[in-house]
PDB file with SEQRES, HELIX, SHEET and CRYST1 records, atoms N, CA, C and O in Angstrom:
SEQRES   1 A   76  MET ASN GLY ASN GLY PHE PRO SER LYS GLU ILE VAL PHE          
SEQRES   2 A   76  ARG LEU ARG GLU GLN TYR PRO PRO GLY ALA ARG VAL GLU          
SEQRES   3 A   76  LEU VAL CYS MET ASN ASP PRO TYR SER LYS LEU LYS PRO          
SEQRES   4 A   76  GLY ASP GLN GLY THR VAL ASP PHE VAL ASP ASP THR GLY          
SEQRES   5 A   76  THR ILE PHE CYS HIS TRP ASP ASN GLY SER THR LEU GLY          
SEQRES   6 A   76  VAL VAL TYR GLY GLU ASP SER VAL ARG LYS ILE                  
HELIX    1 AA1 LYS A    9  GLN A   18  1                                  10    
SHEET    1 AA1 5 GLY A  65  VAL A  66  0                                        
SHEET    2 AA1 5 ILE A  54  TRP A  58 -1                                        
SHEET    3 AA1 5 GLN A  42  VAL A  48 -1                                        
SHEET    4 AA1 5 ARG A  24  CYS A  29 -1                                        
SHEET    5 AA1 5 SER A  72  LYS A  75 -1                                        
CRYST1    1.000    1.000    1.000  90.00  90.00  90.00 P 1           1          
ATOM      1  N   MET A   1      39.378 -44.797-155.265  1.00  0.00           N  
ATOM      2  CA  MET A   1      38.893 -45.279-156.546  1.00  0.00           C  
ATOM      3  C   MET A   1      37.702 -46.200-156.300  1.00  0.00           C  
ATOM      4  O   MET A   1      37.648 -46.936-155.314  1.00  0.00           O  
ATOM      5  N   ASN A   2      36.756 -46.133-157.226  1.00  0.00           N  
ATOM      6  CA  ASN A   2      35.643 -47.072-157.104  1.00  0.00           C  
ATOM      7  C   ASN A   2      35.893 -48.267-158.011  1.00  0.00           C  
ATOM      8  O   ASN A   2      36.974 -48.375-158.591  1.00  0.00           O  
ATOM      9  N   GLY A   3      34.946 -49.149-158.147  1.00  0.00           N  
ATOM     10  CA  GLY A   3      35.142 -50.393-158.882  1.00  0.00           C  
ATOM     11  C   GLY A   3      35.460 -50.241-160.361  1.00  0.00           C  
ATOM     12  O   GLY A   3      35.992 -51.167-160.974  1.00  0.00           O  
ATOM     13  N   ASN A   4      35.142 -49.085-160.948  1.00  0.00           N  
ATOM     14  CA  ASN A   4      35.394 -48.913-162.379  1.00  0.00           C  
ATOM     15  C   ASN A   4      36.738 -48.237-162.675  1.00  0.00           C  
ATOM     16  O   ASN A   4      37.022 -47.893-163.822  1.00  0.00           O  
ATOM     17  N   GLY A   5      37.560 -48.048-161.643  1.00  0.00           N  
ATOM     18  CA  GLY A   5      38.882 -47.473-161.854  1.00  0.00           C  
ATOM     19  C   GLY A   5      38.924 -45.955-161.784  1.00  0.00           C  
ATOM     20  O   GLY A   5      39.992 -45.360-161.932  1.00  0.00           O  
ATOM     21  N   PHE A   6      37.778 -45.317-161.561  1.00  0.00           N  
ATOM     22  CA  PHE A   6      37.730 -43.866-161.464  1.00  0.00           C  
ATOM     23  C   PHE A   6      37.564 -43.447-160.004  1.00  0.00           C  
ATOM     24  O   PHE A   6      37.067 -44.224-159.189  1.00  0.00           O  
ATOM     25  N   PRO A   7      37.976 -42.225-159.670  1.00  0.00           N  
ATOM     26  CA  PRO A   7      37.790 -41.764-158.290  1.00  0.00           C  
ATOM     27  C   PRO A   7      36.308 -41.592-157.968  1.00  0.00           C  
ATOM     28  O   PRO A   7      35.482 -41.387-158.858  1.00  0.00           O  
ATOM     29  N   SER A   8      35.993 -41.680-156.694  1.00  0.00           N  
ATOM     30  CA  SER A   8      34.610 -41.526-156.241  1.00  0.00           C  
ATOM     31  C   SER A   8      34.139 -40.084-156.448  1.00  0.00           C  
ATOM     32  O   SER A   8      34.943 -39.178-156.670  1.00  0.00           O  
ATOM     33  N   LYS A   9      32.824 -39.893-156.371  1.00  0.00           N  
ATOM     34  CA  LYS A   9      32.260 -38.541-156.491  1.00  0.00           C  
ATOM     35  C   LYS A   9      32.813 -37.626-155.407  1.00  0.00           C  
ATOM     36  O   LYS A   9      33.017 -36.434-155.638  1.00  0.00           O  
ATOM     37  N   GLU A  10      33.055 -38.187-154.217  1.00  0.00           N  
ATOM     38  CA  GLU A  10      33.578 -37.391-153.111  1.00  0.00           C  
ATOM     39  C   GLU A  10      34.997 -36.885-153.428  1.00  0.00           C  
ATOM     40  O   GLU A  10      35.329 -35.735-153.143  1.00  0.00           O  
ATOM     41  N   ILE A  11      35.815 -37.742-154.011  1.00  0.00           N  
ATOM     42  CA  ILE A  11      37.180 -37.339-154.369  1.00  0.00           C  
ATOM     43  C   ILE A  11      37.140 -36.265-155.450  1.00  0.00           C  
ATOM     44  O   ILE A  11      37.878 -35.282-155.373  1.00  0.00           O  
ATOM     45  N   VAL A  12      36.290 -36.441-156.451  1.00  0.00           N  
ATOM     46  CA  VAL A  12      36.167 -35.433-157.514  1.00  0.00           C  
ATOM     47  C   VAL A  12      35.697 -34.108-156.918  1.00  0.00           C  
ATOM     48  O   VAL A  12      36.194 -33.049-157.300  1.00  0.00           O  
ATOM     49  N   PHE A  13      34.749 -34.157-155.987  1.00  0.00           N  
ATOM     50  CA  PHE A  13      34.263 -32.945-155.322  1.00  0.00           C  
ATOM     51  C   PHE A  13      35.413 -32.241-154.597  1.00  0.00           C  
ATOM     52  O   PHE A  13      35.557 -31.022-154.691  1.00  0.00           O  
ATOM     53  N   ARG A  14      36.236 -33.018-153.872  1.00  0.00           N  
ATOM     54  CA  ARG A  14      37.373 -32.426-153.146  1.00  0.00           C  
ATOM     55  C   ARG A  14      38.394 -31.828-154.105  1.00  0.00           C  
ATOM     56  O   ARG A  14      38.932 -30.751-153.850  1.00  0.00           O  
ATOM     57  N   LEU A  15      38.661 -32.526-155.212  1.00  0.00           N  
ATOM     58  CA  LEU A  15      39.594 -31.991-156.209  1.00  0.00           C  
ATOM     59  C   LEU A  15      39.080 -30.666-156.774  1.00  0.00           C  
ATOM     60  O   LEU A  15      39.852 -29.725-156.958  1.00  0.00           O  
ATOM     61  N   ARG A  16      37.788 -30.595-157.047  1.00  0.00           N  
ATOM     62  CA  ARG A  16      37.197 -29.352-157.580  1.00  0.00           C  
ATOM     63  C   ARG A  16      37.277 -28.226-156.567  1.00  0.00           C  
ATOM     64  O   ARG A  16      37.462 -27.066-156.938  1.00  0.00           O  
ATOM     65  N   GLU A  17      37.139 -28.558-155.283  1.00  0.00           N  
ATOM     66  CA  GLU A  17      37.300 -27.539-154.236  1.00  0.00           C  
ATOM     67  C   GLU A  17      38.744 -27.073-154.134  1.00  0.00           C  
ATOM     68  O   GLU A  17      39.011 -25.879-154.001  1.00  0.00           O  
ATOM     69  N   GLN A  18      39.673 -28.019-154.198  1.00  0.00           N  
ATOM     70  CA  GLN A  18      41.092 -27.714-154.030  1.00  0.00           C  
ATOM     71  C   GLN A  18      41.679 -27.013-155.250  1.00  0.00           C  
ATOM     72  O   GLN A  18      42.573 -26.177-155.118  1.00  0.00           O  
ATOM     73  N   TYR A  19      41.174 -27.353-156.447  1.00  0.00           N  
ATOM     74  CA  TYR A  19      41.717 -26.806-157.695  1.00  0.00           C  
ATOM     75  C   TYR A  19      40.609 -26.155-158.519  1.00  0.00           C  
ATOM     76  O   TYR A  19      40.233 -26.667-159.573  1.00  0.00           O  
ATOM     77  N   PRO A  20      40.077 -25.003-158.028  1.00  0.00           N  
ATOM     78  CA  PRO A  20      39.009 -24.327-158.779  1.00  0.00           C  
ATOM     79  C   PRO A  20      39.565 -23.678-160.049  1.00  0.00           C  
ATOM     80  O   PRO A  20      40.772 -23.456-160.146  1.00  0.00           O  
ATOM     81  N   PRO A  21      38.707 -23.372-161.019  1.00  0.00           N  
ATOM     82  CA  PRO A  21      39.175 -22.655-162.209  1.00  0.00           C  
ATOM     83  C   PRO A  21      39.924 -21.381-161.814  1.00  0.00           C  
ATOM     84  O   PRO A  21      39.475 -20.619-160.957  1.00  0.00           O  
ATOM     85  N   GLY A  22      41.062 -21.169-162.451  1.00  0.00           N  
ATOM     86  CA  GLY A  22      41.879 -19.994-162.157  1.00  0.00           C  
ATOM     87  C   GLY A  22      42.997 -20.244-161.164  1.00  0.00           C  
ATOM     88  O   GLY A  22      43.906 -19.424-161.040  1.00  0.00           O  
ATOM     89  N   ALA A  23      42.946 -21.386-160.440  1.00  0.00           N  
ATOM     90  CA  ALA A  23      44.008 -21.703-159.480  1.00  0.00           C  
ATOM     91  C   ALA A  23      45.316 -21.932-160.230  1.00  0.00           C  
ATOM     92  O   ALA A  23      45.324 -22.506-161.319  1.00  0.00           O  
ATOM     93  N   ARG A  24      46.407 -21.484-159.647  1.00  0.00           N  
ATOM     94  CA  ARG A  24      47.721 -21.703-160.238  1.00  0.00           C  
ATOM     95  C   ARG A  24      48.320 -22.971-159.634  1.00  0.00           C  
ATOM     96  O   ARG A  24      48.254 -23.194-158.425  1.00  0.00           O  
ATOM     97  N   VAL A  25      48.909 -23.797-160.507  1.00  0.00           N  
ATOM     98  CA  VAL A  25      49.487 -25.065-160.079  1.00  0.00           C  
ATOM     99  C   VAL A  25      50.888 -25.233-160.665  1.00  0.00           C  
ATOM    100  O   VAL A  25      51.265 -24.595-161.648  1.00  0.00           O  
ATOM    101  N   GLU A  26      51.639 -26.125-160.013  1.00  0.00           N  
ATOM    102  CA  GLU A  26      52.971 -26.496-160.485  1.00  0.00           C  
ATOM    103  C   GLU A  26      52.999 -28.013-160.623  1.00  0.00           C  
ATOM    104  O   GLU A  26      52.541 -28.733-159.735  1.00  0.00           O  
ATOM    105  N   LEU A  27      53.529 -28.488-161.723  1.00  0.00           N  
ATOM    106  CA  LEU A  27      53.612 -29.922-161.958  1.00  0.00           C  
ATOM    107  C   LEU A  27      54.657 -30.545-161.041  1.00  0.00           C  
ATOM    108  O   LEU A  27      55.796 -30.082-160.982  1.00  0.00           O  
ATOM    109  N   VAL A  28      54.261 -31.601-160.326  1.00  0.00           N  
ATOM    110  CA  VAL A  28      55.185 -32.366-159.489  1.00  0.00           C  
ATOM    111  C   VAL A  28      55.732 -33.534-160.304  1.00  0.00           C  
ATOM    112  O   VAL A  28      56.943 -33.746-160.363  1.00  0.00           O  
ATOM    113  N   CYS A  29      54.827 -34.294-160.934  1.00  0.00           N  
ATOM    114  CA  CYS A  29      55.261 -35.385-161.804  1.00  0.00           C  
ATOM    115  C   CYS A  29      54.153 -35.726-162.777  1.00  0.00           C  
ATOM    116  O   CYS A  29      52.971 -35.531-162.493  1.00  0.00           O  
ATOM    117  N   MET A  30      54.558 -36.243-163.937  1.00  0.00           N  
ATOM    118  CA  MET A  30      53.601 -36.686-164.943  1.00  0.00           C  
ATOM    119  C   MET A  30      54.083 -38.014-165.492  1.00  0.00           C  
ATOM    120  O   MET A  30      55.223 -38.141-165.938  1.00  0.00           O  
ATOM    121  N   ASN A  31      53.205 -38.998-165.454  1.00  0.00           N  
ATOM    122  CA  ASN A  31      53.525 -40.343-165.900  1.00  0.00           C  
ATOM    123  C   ASN A  31      53.149 -40.492-167.381  1.00  0.00           C  
ATOM    124  O   ASN A  31      52.321 -41.329-167.742  1.00  0.00           O  
ATOM    125  N   ASP A  32      53.773 -39.666-168.229  1.00  0.00           N  
ATOM    126  CA  ASP A  32      53.493 -39.681-169.664  1.00  0.00           C  
ATOM    127  C   ASP A  32      54.802 -39.439-170.403  1.00  0.00           C  
ATOM    128  O   ASP A  32      55.272 -38.304-170.464  1.00  0.00           O  
ATOM    129  N   PRO A  33      55.399 -40.490-170.966  1.00  0.00           N  
ATOM    130  CA  PRO A  33      56.714 -40.331-171.604  1.00  0.00           C  
ATOM    131  C   PRO A  33      56.677 -39.436-172.844  1.00  0.00           C  
ATOM    132  O   PRO A  33      57.728 -38.995-173.308  1.00  0.00           O  
ATOM    133  N   TYR A  34      55.501 -39.161-173.384  1.00  0.00           N  
ATOM    134  CA  TYR A  34      55.392 -38.343-174.599  1.00  0.00           C  
ATOM    135  C   TYR A  34      55.097 -36.875-174.311  1.00  0.00           C  
ATOM    136  O   TYR A  34      55.102 -36.047-175.222  1.00  0.00           O  
ATOM    137  N   SER A  35      54.841 -36.552-173.042  1.00  0.00           N  
ATOM    138  CA  SER A  35      54.536 -35.169-172.673  1.00  0.00           C  
ATOM    139  C   SER A  35      55.796 -34.316-172.694  1.00  0.00           C  
ATOM    140  O   SER A  35      56.880 -34.771-172.328  1.00  0.00           O  
ATOM    141  N   LYS A  36      55.634 -33.079-173.126  1.00  0.00           N  
ATOM    142  CA  LYS A  36      56.746 -32.122-173.068  1.00  0.00           C  
ATOM    143  C   LYS A  36      56.773 -31.402-171.721  1.00  0.00           C  
ATOM    144  O   LYS A  36      57.702 -30.649-171.432  1.00  0.00           O  
ATOM    145  N   LEU A  37      55.738 -31.641-170.890  1.00  0.00           N  
ATOM    146  CA  LEU A  37      55.710 -31.025-169.563  1.00  0.00           C  
ATOM    147  C   LEU A  37      56.748 -31.683-168.672  1.00  0.00           C  
ATOM    148  O   LEU A  37      57.016 -32.880-168.780  1.00  0.00           O  
ATOM    149  N   LYS A  38      57.330 -30.877-167.784  1.00  0.00           N  
ATOM    150  CA  LYS A  38      58.331 -31.402-166.854  1.00  0.00           C  
ATOM    151  C   LYS A  38      58.062 -30.840-165.465  1.00  0.00           C  
ATOM    152  O   LYS A  38      57.432 -29.791-165.330  1.00  0.00           O  
ATOM    153  N   PRO A  39      58.541 -31.537-164.426  1.00  0.00           N  
ATOM    154  CA  PRO A  39      58.338 -31.042-163.066  1.00  0.00           C  
ATOM    155  C   PRO A  39      58.793 -29.587-162.953  1.00  0.00           C  
ATOM    156  O   PRO A  39      59.845 -29.199-163.460  1.00  0.00           O  
ATOM    157  N   GLY A  40      57.958 -28.796-162.269  1.00  0.00           N  
ATOM    158  CA  GLY A  40      58.249 -27.380-162.102  1.00  0.00           C  
ATOM    159  C   GLY A  40      57.474 -26.496-163.070  1.00  0.00           C  
ATOM    160  O   GLY A  40      57.330 -25.297-162.833  1.00  0.00           O  
ATOM    161  N   ASP A  41      56.966 -27.085-164.178  1.00  0.00           N  
ATOM    162  CA  ASP A  41      56.148 -26.291-165.103  1.00  0.00           C  
ATOM    163  C   ASP A  41      54.903 -25.807-164.371  1.00  0.00           C  
ATOM    164  O   ASP A  41      54.366 -26.500-163.508  1.00  0.00           O  
ATOM    165  N   GLN A  42      54.454 -24.608-164.728  1.00  0.00           N  
ATOM    166  CA  GLN A  42      53.319 -24.003-164.052  1.00  0.00           C  
ATOM    167  C   GLN A  42      52.190 -23.736-165.031  1.00  0.00           C  
ATOM    168  O   GLN A  42      52.407 -23.560-166.230  1.00  0.00           O  
ATOM    169  N   GLY A  43      50.969 -23.709-164.486  1.00  0.00           N  
ATOM    170  CA  GLY A  43      49.806 -23.445-165.315  1.00  0.00           C  
ATOM    171  C   GLY A  43      48.628 -22.989-164.482  1.00  0.00           C  
ATOM    172  O   GLY A  43      48.711 -22.856-163.261  1.00  0.00           O  
ATOM    173  N   THR A  44      47.520 -22.751-165.184  1.00  0.00           N  
ATOM    174  CA  THR A  44      46.285 -22.287-164.568  1.00  0.00           C  
ATOM    175  C   THR A  44      45.196 -23.328-164.812  1.00  0.00           C  
ATOM    176  O   THR A  44      44.996 -23.783-165.938  1.00  0.00           O  
ATOM    177  N   VAL A  45      44.496 -23.698-163.740  1.00  0.00           N  
ATOM    178  CA  VAL A  45      43.431 -24.697-163.834  1.00  0.00           C  
ATOM    179  C   VAL A  45      42.281 -24.145-164.670  1.00  0.00           C  
ATOM    180  O   VAL A  45      41.843 -23.010-164.483  1.00  0.00           O  
ATOM    181  N   ASP A  46      41.802 -24.980-165.601  1.00  0.00           N  
ATOM    182  CA  ASP A  46      40.618 -24.658-166.396  1.00  0.00           C  
ATOM    183  C   ASP A  46      39.401 -25.308-165.741  1.00  0.00           C  
ATOM    184  O   ASP A  46      38.421 -24.629-165.434  1.00  0.00           O  
ATOM    185  N   PHE A  47      39.465 -26.638-165.526  1.00  0.00           N  
ATOM    186  CA  PHE A  47      38.373 -27.348-164.856  1.00  0.00           C  
ATOM    187  C   PHE A  47      38.843 -28.738-164.446  1.00  0.00           C  
ATOM    188  O   PHE A  47      39.882 -29.218-164.900  1.00  0.00           O  
ATOM    189  N   VAL A  48      38.049 -29.381-163.569  1.00  0.00           N  
ATOM    190  CA  VAL A  48      38.260 -30.771-163.175  1.00  0.00           C  
ATOM    191  C   VAL A  48      37.077 -31.563-163.722  1.00  0.00           C  
ATOM    192  O   VAL A  48      35.924 -31.250-163.425  1.00  0.00           O  
ATOM    193  N   ASP A  49      37.369 -32.602-164.534  1.00  0.00           N  
ATOM    194  CA  ASP A  49      36.261 -33.370-165.112  1.00  0.00           C  
ATOM    195  C   ASP A  49      35.762 -34.443-164.147  1.00  0.00           C  
ATOM    196  O   ASP A  49      36.268 -34.570-163.032  1.00  0.00           O  
ATOM    197  N   ASP A  50      34.770 -35.210-164.584  1.00  0.00           N  
ATOM    198  CA  ASP A  50      34.133 -36.213-163.719  1.00  0.00           C  
ATOM    199  C   ASP A  50      35.034 -37.396-163.386  1.00  0.00           C  
ATOM    200  O   ASP A  50      34.699 -38.183-162.501  1.00  0.00           O  
ATOM    201  N   THR A  51      36.182 -37.544-164.079  1.00  0.00           N  
ATOM    202  CA  THR A  51      37.130 -38.615-163.761  1.00  0.00           C  
ATOM    203  C   THR A  51      38.251 -38.117-162.856  1.00  0.00           C  
ATOM    204  O   THR A  51      39.173 -38.869-162.539  1.00  0.00           O  
ATOM    205  N   GLY A  52      38.176 -36.833-162.433  1.00  0.00           N  
ATOM    206  CA  GLY A  52      39.200 -36.276-161.557  1.00  0.00           C  
ATOM    207  C   GLY A  52      40.405 -35.727-162.298  1.00  0.00           C  
ATOM    208  O   GLY A  52      41.387 -35.336-161.667  1.00  0.00           O  
ATOM    209  N   THR A  53      40.352 -35.688-163.630  1.00  0.00           N  
ATOM    210  CA  THR A  53      41.455 -35.113-164.397  1.00  0.00           C  
ATOM    211  C   THR A  53      41.391 -33.594-164.279  1.00  0.00           C  
ATOM    212  O   THR A  53      40.346 -32.984-164.502  1.00  0.00           O  
ATOM    213  N   ILE A  54      42.526 -32.996-163.926  1.00  0.00           N  
ATOM    214  CA  ILE A  54      42.622 -31.547-163.784  1.00  0.00           C  
ATOM    215  C   ILE A  54      43.148 -30.992-165.105  1.00  0.00           C  
ATOM    216  O   ILE A  54      44.301 -31.225-165.468  1.00  0.00           O  
ATOM    217  N   PHE A  55      42.296 -30.257-165.823  1.00  0.00           N  
ATOM    218  CA  PHE A  55      42.712 -29.663-167.094  1.00  0.00           C  
ATOM    219  C   PHE A  55      43.266 -28.274-166.840  1.00  0.00           C  
ATOM    220  O   PHE A  55      42.655 -27.458-166.149  1.00  0.00           O  
ATOM    221  N   CYS A  56      44.434 -28.020-167.409  1.00  0.00           N  
ATOM    222  CA  CYS A  56      45.142 -26.766-167.182  1.00  0.00           C  
ATOM    223  C   CYS A  56      45.548 -26.131-168.501  1.00  0.00           C  
ATOM    224  O   CYS A  56      45.718 -26.802-169.519  1.00  0.00           O  
ATOM    225  N   HIS A  57      45.696 -24.826-168.448  1.00  0.00           N  
ATOM    226  CA  HIS A  57      46.365 -24.089-169.511  1.00  0.00           C  
ATOM    227  C   HIS A  57      47.771 -23.850-168.986  1.00  0.00           C  
ATOM    228  O   HIS A  57      47.993 -22.971-168.153  1.00  0.00           O  
ATOM    229  N   TRP A  58      48.718 -24.641-169.479  1.00  0.00           N  
ATOM    230  CA  TRP A  58      50.095 -24.539-169.020  1.00  0.00           C  
ATOM    231  C   TRP A  58      50.763 -23.321-169.642  1.00  0.00           C  
ATOM    232  O   TRP A  58      50.448 -22.943-170.770  1.00  0.00           O  
ATOM    233  N   ASP A  59      51.678 -22.711-168.911  1.00  0.00           N  
ATOM    234  CA  ASP A  59      52.357 -21.505-169.384  1.00  0.00           C  
ATOM    235  C   ASP A  59      53.135 -21.752-170.674  1.00  0.00           C  
ATOM    236  O   ASP A  59      53.406 -20.812-171.421  1.00  0.00           O  
ATOM    237  N   ASN A  60      53.495 -23.004-170.942  1.00  0.00           N  
ATOM    238  CA  ASN A  60      54.245 -23.327-172.164  1.00  0.00           C  
ATOM    239  C   ASN A  60      53.326 -23.564-173.365  1.00  0.00           C  
ATOM    240  O   ASN A  60      53.798 -23.900-174.451  1.00  0.00           O  
ATOM    241  N   GLY A  61      52.010 -23.388-173.170  1.00  0.00           N  
ATOM    242  CA  GLY A  61      51.059 -23.547-174.263  1.00  0.00           C  
ATOM    243  C   GLY A  61      50.314 -24.872-174.274  1.00  0.00           C  
ATOM    244  O   GLY A  61      49.325 -25.008-174.995  1.00  0.00           O  
ATOM    245  N   SER A  62      50.755 -25.843-173.503  1.00  0.00           N  
ATOM    246  CA  SER A  62      50.107 -27.151-173.447  1.00  0.00           C  
ATOM    247  C   SER A  62      48.765 -27.046-172.722  1.00  0.00           C  
ATOM    248  O   SER A  62      48.572 -26.166-171.882  1.00  0.00           O  
ATOM    249  N   THR A  63      47.848 -27.945-173.052  1.00  0.00           N  
ATOM    250  CA  THR A  63      46.574 -28.038-172.339  1.00  0.00           C  
ATOM    251  C   THR A  63      46.354 -29.465-171.823  1.00  0.00           C  
ATOM    252  O   THR A  63      45.221 -29.872-171.566  1.00  0.00           O  
ATOM    253  N   LEU A  64      47.437 -30.207-171.677  1.00  0.00           N  
ATOM    254  CA  LEU A  64      47.363 -31.596-171.233  1.00  0.00           C  
ATOM    255  C   LEU A  64      46.807 -31.682-169.818  1.00  0.00           C  
ATOM    256  O   LEU A  64      47.180 -30.902-168.941  1.00  0.00           O  
ATOM    257  N   GLY A  65      45.898 -32.653-169.605  1.00  0.00           N  
ATOM    258  CA  GLY A  65      45.290 -32.846-168.300  1.00  0.00           C  
ATOM    259  C   GLY A  65      46.182 -33.634-167.354  1.00  0.00           C  
ATOM    260  O   GLY A  65      47.018 -34.432-167.779  1.00  0.00           O  
ATOM    261  N   VAL A  66      45.987 -33.393-166.062  1.00  0.00           N  
ATOM    262  CA  VAL A  66      46.701 -34.083-164.992  1.00  0.00           C  
ATOM    263  C   VAL A  66      45.777 -35.194-164.499  1.00  0.00           C  
ATOM    264  O   VAL A  66      44.733 -34.915-163.910  1.00  0.00           O  
ATOM    265  N   VAL A  67      46.151 -36.448-164.735  1.00  0.00           N  
ATOM    266  CA  VAL A  67      45.285 -37.592-164.464  1.00  0.00           C  
ATOM    267  C   VAL A  67      45.370 -38.003-162.996  1.00  0.00           C  
ATOM    268  O   VAL A  67      46.455 -38.240-162.466  1.00  0.00           O  
ATOM    269  N   TYR A  68      44.198 -38.084-162.346  1.00  0.00           N  
ATOM    270  CA  TYR A  68      44.138 -38.494-160.943  1.00  0.00           C  
ATOM    271  C   TYR A  68      44.731 -39.892-160.782  1.00  0.00           C  
ATOM    272  O   TYR A  68      44.382 -40.814-161.519  1.00  0.00           O  
ATOM    273  N   GLY A  69      45.631 -40.038-159.810  1.00  0.00           N  
ATOM    274  CA  GLY A  69      46.236 -41.328-159.519  1.00  0.00           C  
ATOM    275  C   GLY A  69      47.467 -41.644-160.352  1.00  0.00           C  
ATOM    276  O   GLY A  69      48.185 -42.597-160.050  1.00  0.00           O  
ATOM    277  N   GLU A  70      47.724 -40.862-161.393  1.00  0.00           N  
ATOM    278  CA  GLU A  70      48.893 -41.071-162.259  1.00  0.00           C  
ATOM    279  C   GLU A  70      49.874 -39.909-162.185  1.00  0.00           C  
ATOM    280  O   GLU A  70      51.084 -40.113-162.095  1.00  0.00           O  
ATOM    281  N   ASP A  71      49.347 -38.699-162.222  1.00  0.00           N  
ATOM    282  CA  ASP A  71      50.148 -37.489-162.254  1.00  0.00           C  
ATOM    283  C   ASP A  71      49.915 -36.695-160.977  1.00  0.00           C  
ATOM    284  O   ASP A  71      49.014 -37.012-160.200  1.00  0.00           O  
ATOM    285  N   SER A  72      50.726 -35.663-160.758  1.00  0.00           N  
ATOM    286  CA  SER A  72      50.596 -34.902-159.538  1.00  0.00           C  
ATOM    287  C   SER A  72      50.943 -33.430-159.770  1.00  0.00           C  
ATOM    288  O   SER A  72      51.919 -33.103-160.444  1.00  0.00           O  
ATOM    289  N   VAL A  73      50.110 -32.544-159.189  1.00  0.00           N  
ATOM    290  CA  VAL A  73      50.390 -31.114-159.179  1.00  0.00           C  
ATOM    291  C   VAL A  73      50.229 -30.616-157.753  1.00  0.00           C  
ATOM    292  O   VAL A  73      49.664 -31.294-156.895  1.00  0.00           O  
ATOM    293  N   ARG A  74      50.737 -29.423-157.526  1.00  0.00           N  
ATOM    294  CA  ARG A  74      50.497 -28.763-156.239  1.00  0.00           C  
ATOM    295  C   ARG A  74      50.075 -27.333-156.514  1.00  0.00           C  
ATOM    296  O   ARG A  74      50.499 -26.725-157.497  1.00  0.00           O  
ATOM    297  N   LYS A  75      49.246 -26.810-155.648  1.00  0.00           N  
ATOM    298  CA  LYS A  75      48.776 -25.434-155.776  1.00  0.00           C  
ATOM    299  C   LYS A  75      49.908 -24.483-155.400  1.00  0.00           C  
ATOM    300  O   LYS A  75      50.661 -24.744-154.461  1.00  0.00           O  
ATOM    301  N   ILE A  76      50.024 -23.391-156.129  1.00  0.00           N  
ATOM    302  CA  ILE A  76      51.061 -22.383-155.810  1.00  0.00           C  
ATOM    303  C   ILE A  76      50.433 -21.044-155.503  1.00  0.00           C  
ATOM    304  O   ILE A  76      51.143 -20.081-155.214  1.00  0.00           O  
TER     305      ILE A  76                                                      
END                                                                             
């Protein structure tokens, strides 16, 4: 993280390499008590924004982003 609380450009670059559009992911954890997503839910990466948030089209219909440093997914 840099001084403004966001990941560095290098981290965002690595996230974009690791999770390109179309990559399939599985949710490990989400730090959002209002989300209907649960560990094990799967989805397809749409894009990674400049803050490192991984936006996905989840198989359950959700499009909630995975926030860098708060939530976690793994590639499947």
